[in-house]
Each structure stands twice: as C-alpha cells, then as structure tokens.
C-alpha positions as CSV (number, residue, x, y, z in Angstrom):
1,M,4.8,-3.4,-38.8
2,L,6.9,-0.3,-39.0
3,A,8.7,-1.4,-42.1
4,D,5.4,-2.2,-43.8
5,A,3.9,1.1,-42.8
6,R,6.8,3.0,-44.1
7,S,6.9,1.1,-47.4
8,R,3.2,2.2,-47.9
9,G,4.1,5.9,-47.5
10,A,3.2,6.4,-43.8
11,T,5.4,8.7,-41.7
12,T,6.9,6.5,-39.0
13,L,8.1,7.5,-35.5
14,G,9.8,5.1,-33.1
15,I,10.1,5.9,-29.4
16,T,12.9,3.8,-28.0
17,N,15.7,3.8,-25.4
18,E,18.2,2.2,-27.8
19,P,19.7,4.4,-30.5
20,N,21.1,1.4,-32.4
21,S,17.9,-0.7,-32.2
22,T,16.1,-2.2,-35.2
23,M,13.2,0.2,-34.5
24,A,15.5,3.2,-34.7
25,E,16.9,1.9,-38.0
26,I,13.4,1.3,-39.5
27,S,11.6,4.4,-38.3
28,E,11.8,7.6,-40.3
29,Y,11.9,9.6,-37.1
30,T,13.2,8.5,-33.7
31,L,12.6,9.8,-30.2
32,L,15.1,8.5,-27.7
33,A,13.8,8.0,-24.1
34,R,17.3,8.6,-22.8
35,A,16.5,6.6,-19.7
36,G,20.0,5.2,-19.3
37,T,21.3,1.7,-19.3
38,E,18.6,-0.9,-18.3
39,E,20.3,-3.1,-15.7
40,S,17.2,-4.9,-14.6
41,V,14.5,-6.8,-16.5
42,A,12.0,-5.0,-14.3
43,A,13.2,-1.5,-15.0
44,T,10.3,0.9,-15.2
45,K,12.3,4.0,-16.2
46,T,12.1,3.4,-19.9
47,Y,8.3,3.1,-19.7
48,T,8.0,6.3,-17.7
49,C,10.2,8.2,-20.1
50,Q,8.1,6.9,-23.0
51,L,5.0,8.3,-21.4
52,L,6.6,11.7,-21.2
53,A,7.7,11.4,-24.8
54,L,4.1,10.8,-25.9
55,Y,3.0,13.9,-23.9
56,L,5.7,15.9,-25.7
57,V,4.5,14.6,-29.1
58,A,0.9,15.6,-28.2
59,Y,2.2,19.0,-27.1
60,A,4.2,19.5,-30.3
61,L,1.2,18.5,-32.4
62,G,-1.0,21.1,-30.7
63,G,-2.7,19.0,-28.1
64,E,-4.2,20.4,-24.9
65,V,-1.0,19.8,-22.9
66,S,0.6,22.4,-20.6
67,F,4.3,22.5,-21.0
68,D,4.5,24.1,-17.5
69,A,2.6,21.1,-16.2
70,L,5.1,18.7,-17.9
71,R,7.9,20.5,-16.0
72,Q,6.2,19.7,-12.7
73,L,6.1,15.9,-13.3
74,P,9.3,15.2,-11.3
75,Q,7.7,16.9,-8.3
76,C,4.5,15.0,-8.7
77,V,6.5,11.8,-8.6
78,E,8.3,12.9,-5.5
79,D,4.9,13.6,-3.8
80,V,3.8,10.1,-4.6
81,L,6.9,8.7,-3.0
82,E,6.0,10.4,0.2
83,I,3.1,7.9,0.7
84,E,5.4,4.9,0.2
85,D,5.0,3.7,3.8
86,R,1.2,3.8,3.6
87,V,1.2,2.0,0.3
88,G,3.5,-0.7,1.8
89,E,1.0,-1.3,4.6
90,I,-1.8,-1.8,2.2
91,A,0.2,-4.0,-0.1
92,E,1.0,-6.5,2.7
93,R,-2.5,-7.8,2.3
94,Y,-1.6,-9.1,-1.2
95,M,1.7,-10.7,-0.5
96,Y,0.5,-14.3,-0.9
97,M,-1.8,-13.9,-3.9
98,T,-1.1,-16.0,-6.9
99,R,-3.6,-14.5,-9.3
100,A,-4.8,-11.0,-10.0
101,V,-6.6,-8.7,-12.4
102,T,-5.5,-5.1,-13.3
103,V,-8.0,-2.7,-14.7
104,G,-7.6,0.7,-16.4
105,R,-9.1,2.9,-19.0
106,G,-7.7,5.6,-21.3
107,L,-4.2,6.7,-20.4
108,N,-4.3,4.3,-17.4
109,Y,-5.0,1.2,-19.4
110,A,-1.3,1.4,-20.3
111,N,-0.5,1.5,-16.6
112,A,-2.8,-1.5,-16.0
113,L,-0.8,-3.4,-18.7
114,E,2.5,-2.3,-17.2
115,F,1.6,-3.0,-13.6
116,G,0.3,-6.5,-14.5
117,L,3.4,-7.2,-16.5
118,K,5.6,-6.3,-13.5
119,L,3.5,-8.5,-11.2
120,M,4.2,-11.4,-13.5
121,E,7.9,-10.6,-14.0
122,T,8.9,-10.0,-10.5
123,C,6.2,-11.4,-8.1
124,Y,5.3,-14.4,-10.2
125,V,1.6,-13.6,-10.0
126,V,-0.5,-14.7,-12.9
127,T,-2.2,-11.4,-13.9
128,E,-5.0,-10.7,-16.4
129,R,-4.7,-7.2,-17.7
130,L,-7.9,-5.6,-19.0
131,S,-9.6,-2.3,-19.8
132,S,-12.8,-1.7,-17.9
133,A,-14.9,-2.3,-21.0
134,D,-13.2,-5.6,-21.7
135,L,-13.6,-6.8,-18.1
136,M,-17.4,-6.1,-18.3
137,H,-17.8,-8.1,-21.5
138,G,-17.2,-11.6,-20.0
139,P,-14.0,-11.8,-18.0
140,I,-15.8,-10.4,-14.9
141,A,-17.0,-14.0,-14.5
142,L,-13.6,-15.1,-13.3
143,V,-13.6,-12.6,-10.4
144,E,-15.0,-14.2,-7.3
145,H,-15.0,-13.6,-3.5
146,A,-11.6,-12.2,-2.3
147,F,-10.1,-12.2,-5.8
148,P,-7.5,-9.5,-6.0
149,V,-8.3,-6.7,-8.5
150,F,-6.2,-3.5,-8.9
151,V,-8.2,-0.6,-10.4
152,F,-6.7,2.6,-11.7
153,A,-9.4,5.2,-11.2
154,P,-8.5,8.8,-12.0
155,S,-11.0,11.6,-12.0
156,G,-12.1,12.8,-15.4
157,V,-13.8,11.3,-18.4
158,T,-12.9,7.6,-17.7
159,W,-14.3,7.6,-14.2
160,Q,-17.9,6.7,-15.2
161,S,-16.9,3.4,-16.7
162,I,-14.4,2.7,-13.9
163,S,-17.0,3.5,-11.3
164,A,-19.3,0.9,-12.7
165,V,-16.5,-1.7,-12.5
166,V,-15.8,-0.8,-8.9
167,D,-19.5,-1.2,-8.0
168,M,-19.6,-4.6,-9.7
169,L,-16.5,-5.8,-7.9
170,E,-18.1,-4.8,-4.6
171,D,-21.2,-6.9,-5.5
172,V,-19.0,-10.0,-5.9
173,K,-16.9,-9.1,-2.8
174,A,-13.7,-9.0,-4.7
175,E,-10.5,-7.9,-2.9
176,T,-10.4,-4.5,-4.7
177,L,-7.6,-1.9,-4.4
178,V,-8.5,1.4,-6.1
179,I,-5.7,3.8,-7.0
180,T,-7.1,7.3,-7.4
181,D,-6.3,10.9,-6.6
182,E,-7.5,13.1,-3.8
183,S,-9.7,15.1,-6.1
184,N,-11.9,12.1,-7.0
185,S,-14.3,12.4,-4.1
186,E,-16.6,9.7,-5.6
187,A,-13.8,7.1,-5.7
188,C,-12.8,8.0,-2.2
189,A,-16.3,7.3,-1.1
190,K,-16.4,3.8,-2.4
191,P,-16.1,0.9,0.1
192,A,-13.0,-0.5,-1.7
193,R,-9.5,-0.1,-0.3
194,L,-7.8,3.1,-1.5
195,I,-4.5,4.5,-2.4
196,R,-5.1,8.2,-2.7
197,L,-2.4,10.1,-4.6
198,P,-1.6,13.7,-3.9
199,H,-3.3,16.1,-6.3
200,P,-1.1,18.6,-8.0
201,T,-1.4,22.2,-6.7
202,G,-1.7,25.3,-8.8
203,S,-4.0,26.1,-11.8
204,L,-2.0,24.8,-14.8
205,G,-5.0,23.3,-16.5
206,W,-4.0,19.6,-16.0
207,P,-6.0,17.4,-18.5
208,A,-8.0,14.7,-16.8
209,G,-5.8,11.8,-16.0
210,F,-2.7,13.7,-17.1
211,V,-0.6,13.6,-13.9
212,H,-2.4,10.5,-12.8
213,A,-0.8,8.5,-15.6
214,H,2.6,9.2,-14.3
215,S,1.7,9.2,-10.6
216,V,-0.3,6.0,-10.6
217,H,2.5,4.3,-12.4
218,R,4.9,5.2,-9.6
219,A,2.3,4.2,-7.0
220,G,1.9,0.8,-8.8
221,A,5.7,0.4,-8.7
222,I,5.6,0.9,-4.9
223,V,2.8,-1.7,-4.5
224,R,4.8,-4.2,-6.6
225,R,7.9,-3.6,-4.5
226,A,6.0,-4.0,-1.3
227,I,4.3,-7.3,-2.4
228,G,7.7,-8.8,-3.2
229,G,8.8,-7.4,-6.5
230,D,12.5,-7.1,-5.5
231,Q,13.0,-10.8,-5.0
232,G,16.6,-11.6,-5.7
233,V,17.6,-7.9,-5.9
234,E,20.0,-6.6,-3.3
235,P,19.0,-3.2,-1.9
236,G,21.4,-0.5,-3.1
237,S,22.7,-2.6,-6.0
238,A,22.8,-1.5,-9.6
239,E,19.7,-3.7,-10.3
240,D,17.8,-2.0,-7.5
241,A,18.8,1.5,-8.7
242,A,17.6,0.6,-12.1
243,Q,14.1,-0.2,-11.0
244,D,11.9,2.4,-9.3
245,H,13.7,5.4,-8.0
246,P,12.7,9.0,-8.5
247,D,15.5,9.7,-11.0
248,D,13.7,7.2,-13.3
249,V,11.9,10.2,-14.7
250,G,14.1,11.9,-17.2
251,P,13.8,14.1,-20.2
252,A,12.5,12.5,-23.4
253,V,14.0,14.3,-26.3
254,S,14.7,13.4,-29.9
255,E,18.0,12.5,-31.6
256,P,18.9,15.4,-34.0
257,R,17.6,14.6,-37.4
258,P,17.8,16.5,-40.7
259,E,15.0,17.9,-42.8
260,G,11.9,18.4,-40.7
261,A,12.7,16.2,-37.7
262,V,10.6,16.6,-34.6
263,I,12.9,18.1,-32.1
264,L,11.1,17.7,-28.8
265,G,14.0,18.7,-26.7
266,S,13.1,22.3,-27.7
267,V,9.5,21.2,-28.4
268,A,9.5,22.2,-32.0
269,A,7.3,20.2,-34.4
270,A,7.9,19.3,-38.1
271,T,6.2,21.9,-40.3
272,A,4.6,19.2,-42.5
273,C,2.6,16.3,-41.1
274,P,1.4,13.7,-43.6
275,R,-2.1,12.4,-43.0
276,R,-0.8,8.8,-42.6
277,F,1.2,8.5,-39.4
278,S,2.5,5.4,-37.5
279,F,4.6,5.2,-34.4
280,S,5.7,2.5,-32.1
281,L,7.3,2.0,-28.7
282,G,10.1,-0.2,-27.8
283,I,13.0,-0.7,-25.4
C-alpha cells in the first residue's frame, strides 16, 4: 500500500519501531517509536509510543493538541497504575470467559482493537472488536445474557453513541465493564460495572478523549494481566518487563532526515505539505 501510494505521488510517512524495516525503507519519511527491543509478543510499549507519535504529528500540523499536556502523559499513566489493585479485583469476574466483545469509538476504537488483540494473544479469549456504530448494525445480536463486553467510554464527543450502546447492553443483561474517567458523570451513573480513571488536574485544555486514549490503554493492559494475560511469563523476567510497565511510555521522535523532514523530537513540521498524504503504522 505504501509503495503504491508513493508511486502515485503521495507523501508517505511510516511510524515504526524498527529502523531497518521494510516500512522504513518504503516510506518517504519515518518516525521511530524508539520503544526499545520487543522481547514479548504481547508487548504494548510500541503501540503506546505510536499513539504518542500520532499526537505529535497532529501537533506539528497545527492540531488542537497541547504540548504541555503531552509532557504530562507519563504522570497520567502513573496515576492509572495506582488503581491496579481495584482493577484486578474487578477483572477476577472475567477470568473464565472464553468469548468477549470490545467496543470503542474515535480514538478509543484503536484501544478496543488493541485490547481485543491482547485478549486473544495472551488469554486465548475469542474477541470480537467493534466500533459502537458497527456493533449496533447487527453484531449486537450475538450479545446475550452474561456475555462479557468491554466498553471504552470517555467523556466528550463520542459519549453519546457509546451511551446508547451501554443502555442496549443493559437491556440484554450483558456482563458489561465500562472504562471511563472520573469527569464522565453520566457514565459513572450507569448500572454497568465501572473502572473510573483518574482525571488529569490543571487547565491545559485537554481535547476530549486525549488523555483517555493513553490511560484507558494502560487500564486495559492491567485488566488483561489480571485475567491471566501473563500465562507462561515469569514475573520479573525480560518478557514481563517488556509488556506493561510504566516505562513503556517513551518519547516518539523522528529519525533525522534531509530536506524538509518532520523532526518531531523538536516538534518542527515540514514547511511544505502536499495535499496527498499517506501514513502507516507498523512494528
């Protein structure tokens, strides 16, 4: 896809953790996640760093992203880790499930996909991963009484569609776990089980779902570990260290490039941006 896009004149950007990968060779520009060596199939640090890289791209292109807020992401992740014991208690209820659905919208659709993938890779749970819109267009029929559904429900513009999904899941008596933040009072008032993430302090103008995309990913990782995601992984081993520790969140900066490269380490954008633009993620 990247090769075809570039051959047709599109500007191509690859976000990857491997400087010698095929993606890096094909893409005109490359942003390296710099997440370190991936010693576990279930490593989440590359995905986390790619999210940060996308935020930096948005910032460099003039999006409504606060760079001061970006600098606070490591603390936001640390705050989520403080509720690990509580998350573990909730997750015990799902230890023997064999099927599940993960649901998200907007930024958190990516987290629904990632969380579902990790459930399949490490917990051997067959997981259907859907946006809230897709779930409502037919697949909701597979959800029955006590069926496990994990819903990522941040405050902001996506809440209306997510709220309708939560209500429908309540009607069919699904086993619903809603991951939201403390500022979403409507979600906290729903009858579903909740994981409430700490809300960032300060007045930095966080975009809706901005911190939630990183925080909910970390909360999802904790849920996965509690359910049994570390099967076969010795605590304290290199494989364990590569999975879900707070130092997974690292800087996402670009490899130095000549002639107009996007240098996101210093958050400088290329001066010319062609109308046709294609980028891809890879490990």
